[in-house]
N, C-alpha and C positions, 0 to 999 in steps of 0.2 A: 459494640461497634455499630456504625451506621454509615450510610452512603449519601452524598449529596453532589449536585452538580458543581463544577469548578467556577461558580459564579454566585456572588452574594446579591441579595435583593437590595434595591435602593434604600429601603428602610433600615436594614442592618448596617449598610455602609454609611448611611447618613449619621448614625449615632456616633461614629468616630469623629466626623466633622464637628459635631456639636461639642464633643469632649475637648477637642483641641482648641477650637474657637473660644471656648470659655476659659481656656488656660488651666483646665483641670490636670493636665499632664505634668505640670510643675517643671522640674529640671530634666524630665525625660524628653529631650529635644528630638531624639531619634523617632519618637512617635509622630511628631509633626512632619519631620523630614521624609518619612516613608508612608504617610497617611494615604497618598494616592495608590501606592503599590499595594497596600494592605486591603484595599477594597475589592480586589479581584485577583484570585489565584493565577489567572491567565497573564497577569502582568509579570509574574515570577517565571512563568513557563507558558508560552503561547499555545502549545500543543495540549495543554491540560484539559481533560474532559470530565473527570470525576475525582472526588476527594473521599477517601475512606477515612472516617474519623474513629479513633479507638480511645476508649477510656480505661484507666487502670485504677482500681480501688486502693486508696491509702488510709482507709478509715482507722482512727486511733482506737486503742483498747482502753481508753479512759475518757472522761469528760474534760476536754481542754480548759474549760472555765475554772476547774478545780486548781489548776496550776497557778492561777493568779493569786492564790492565798499564800504561796510559798515565797514570801517577799525577800528572803535572803538568797534566793536562787535566781538564775537567769532563765527566763521563759523563751524557748525557741519554738517558733511555729511548727505544728505537726508535720507539715510537708517536708521540713528541713531537718528532721531529727535523725533520719536514716541516710542511706547512701544517696548521692545526687540522682534525682529521678531522670534527669536528662540522659545520663549514661545507661540507666536500667532500661528505660523505654526505648531508646534509639536502637539498642541491641536487639530487642524483641521485634521492633518494627522492621528492621533490616531483614530479619529472618523471614517474616511474613511476606515482605515486599519481594524478596528474591524468589520465593516459591510462586508468588503470583506471576512474576515476570517469566519464570521458566515455563509455566504451564500455558501462558497466553501469548507470550512474545511482546507484551506491552512494555513500554518504558515506565519506570517508576522513580519517584523521588520521596524521600522520607524527611519529615520535619518534627522536631520537638523543641519549640521555642527557638529555633535556629534561623528563622526567616521571618520577614514581615508578613505573617499569615495570621488572620483573625480566628484563632482556634475555637473560641467560645461560640461566636455566631455560627461558625461552620458546624460545630457539634450540635447546636440547637437545630439547624437546618437538617442535619442528618438523623434527628430523632433520638439522640442520646439523652437529652435533657433540655431544659429551658434556662435562659438567663434570668435568675431571680432578681428581686428588688435590690439585693446587694451587688448585682452585676455579674456574679459568678454563676457557674453552671450548677443546676440542681437536677438530680436524677431521682425518679420514683424508687429506684432500687438501692441507690448508694448515697442518697442525700447529697451533701455538698463536698464529698471527699473523692473526687476523681482527678487524676492526672490525665492530660490529653496529649495525643500524638496524631499525626496525620500522614497518610500515604497518598500522594497525588500521582495520578496516572493518565496517560493518554488514551487509555481504553475507556469505552463508555459502559457504565454500569447503571442499572435501574436505581434511581434515587429512592430513599426511604421517605416516609411521611414526616415532616417536621414536627417537633414536640409543641404541645400547647402549654401556655403559661398556667401553672397550677398554684400560684401563690395566694390566690384569693385576696382576702382583706387582711391577711397577716402582715404585720410590720415588725416583727420581732427583731429581724436583722438590722433594721434602721434604728430601732429604739435603743439597742444595746451598745451601739457604737460609742466608745468613750470620748472620741473627739468630734463627734457629729460631722462625719465625713460625707454624709449623703444629703445633698441639697434637695433631693426629691427622690421618690422611688425610681429605681433603675438608673440613677445617676450618681456617680462617684466623683468627689473632688479629691484627687490623689494627694494634693498638698496638705490635706488634713488627715490622711490615712496613716496609721501607725505602721503598716507594712511598708508603705512608701518612705516615710520618714526614717525608719530604722535600716532600710536596705538600699534605697535608691538615692535618697537625699544626702548631699555631702557636706552641707553647711552646719551652722549652729541651729539646732532644733529650737523653734520658738518656745518661749517660756510658758505660753498658754497650754502647750501640749505636754509638757514634761511630767507633771503629776499624773496626767491621764494615762501615760505610758506604763505606769506601775513597774512590774518586773519584766515587761516585754523587751527583749534585747534583739530579736530577729523576727520580724513579722508579728501578725496578730491573727487569731482564730475566732474572735468573738462572733462576728457575723455569720460565720460558717457554723460554729458549734451550736448556736441557738436555734437553728433552722429546724422546724418540726418534722420535716421529711427525713431527718437523720434517724428517726425511730425505725426506719427500714434498713438502715445501713448496718454493715457488719465490720468487725476489725479486719484489717488487711491480713492476708495469709502470706504475703511476700516478706520473707525474712530480711531482704535487703532494705526494706522500709522501716524496719524495727529501729528503735531509738538506740543510739550509741551513748556510751558513758559520758562523752564530752558534750552531748546535746540534750541529755535527759535531766533537765533541771539542775545543771552544774551550779556549784556555789559561786556567788559573786566574788568571794575572796579569792578563789582559784582563778577565775577568769581575769580579774584585775592584777594578778601576779604574773600574767603571760607577757613576755616581750614579743616582738614581731616574729622572729624565727619560731618561737615555741607555739605561737598562734597558728602559723602555717602548718606546722607539724601536727598539732592537735586536731585541726579541722580539715586535713587532707581528704579529698574525696567527698566532702560535705558541701552542701550549698552555702553554708555559713562562710566558708572561706572566701567566697566571691565578694562579699561586702567589704572586705579588707580590714586590716588591723585597726586603723584610726577610727573608722566609723563604728566598729564593734566596741572599742573601748569607750568611745563617746556614749554609746547606748548603755554600756555596763555602768558607767559613772552615774548616769541618770537613774538607773535601777537602784544603785547603791543609795543615792539621795532619797529614794522613795521607800527604802527598806526599813528605816527607822533603826537600823543596827549600827550603833555608835562604834562598835568594834571595827567597823570598816574604815573609820576615819583616818587611821594611820596609813593604810594602803592607798586611800583616795588622795591624801595629802602628797604622796610621792608624785602625783601627776601635775602639781602646781608648777613644777619646773620642766615639764615635758617640752620638747621642741615644737610641738604642734599647738597652736593657740586654741583650737577647738577643745582639746583635752584639758588645757589649763583652765579654760572658761567653765567647762562642765565639772571640773574638780571643785572650783569655787562654788558653783551652784549646789553641788552634792554636800559639801561641807557646811554650807549655809543651812541645809536641812538637818544636818546631823549634830552640829556643835553649837554651843552658845556664843554670843558675840565676842566675849572676851578672849576666848580661845581662837576665834577667827582672826581677830586683830593681830594676835601673835604669829599667825601663819602667813599674814599678807606679805607679799614680796615688795620691798621698797623700790625695786628696779623695774617693776612691771610697767611696760609702756603700751602694750597692745590695746587698742580701743575696746575691742569686744570683751577682753578679760577685765579691764577696768570697769566696764559697764556691769559685769556680773558682780564684782565687788560692791559697786554702788547700790546694786539692786538688793544685795544681801542685807546690808545694814547702812543705808544712806545717812542716817543721823549720826552714826559713829564716825563718819568720814568728814 
């Protein structure tokens, strides 16, 4: 934990302006709409004096990069494999905040991604870590594996010393990114980020990024996992963050067999559920196309007649990667009129059409 004043420096706040002005936020319009409020915790609460930032270790018990080799399985980001961290952290923060309020008489408010608050810059200002070249927080003790929560209070506390950047000349996080989402160190173009594309983005994922996604169906850990500071990290001892059966490299065949009610049931209490059935199946179809597993073609072809054009289009793309042209021609719907789906067919084998 660490403490900082309820006021960000102009430099930290200015980075958000640059991010939005460059369009790097993509479809996340709420970031632009709330950018002014995000720059200063006092715009959320005028009486705020101090922010207590707390970090909770969610370090994995394995190397997340090894999961990329299991091509017939869906790869879920480490942070989302257990119980939803929002629920876990908020419960803990409320206990701490209520004790603080009882002992001091101060007013307190608790936040875990539930308000326009810039948690990472605040955590850096509070001395928990620094924002690395991948823009995520890096800790000397926990590497890149920290969930963040905030207790804002109208009481005045002595601020801790901000962390200093210790990335040095290392560019491992930038170099490993499969979609080249970092236009420069400390700058992220979310529109190219697999985490954004698989979780936030609701449209047709651009063709240029699909092969790079591999088996990633919810988020991406590459830039976090490769950080050298992880050598000081330890696996989380919190059982609630342990992988569930449904999120621990589930088979693509099982995932693609789920209908929407089954999806909601399987991922109840998991961050995965928030992405929604359509986006998750879109991601799974792309992973199926990247798997090289022709046995998935039968399940994938069932999405050719789905009511959602995004899934029909991704089914075409996946089948194009799994089957020869003659089998694809036999599967093509003669009644398909959706432009995006037709475009996928034409991209699969234009000469045959």
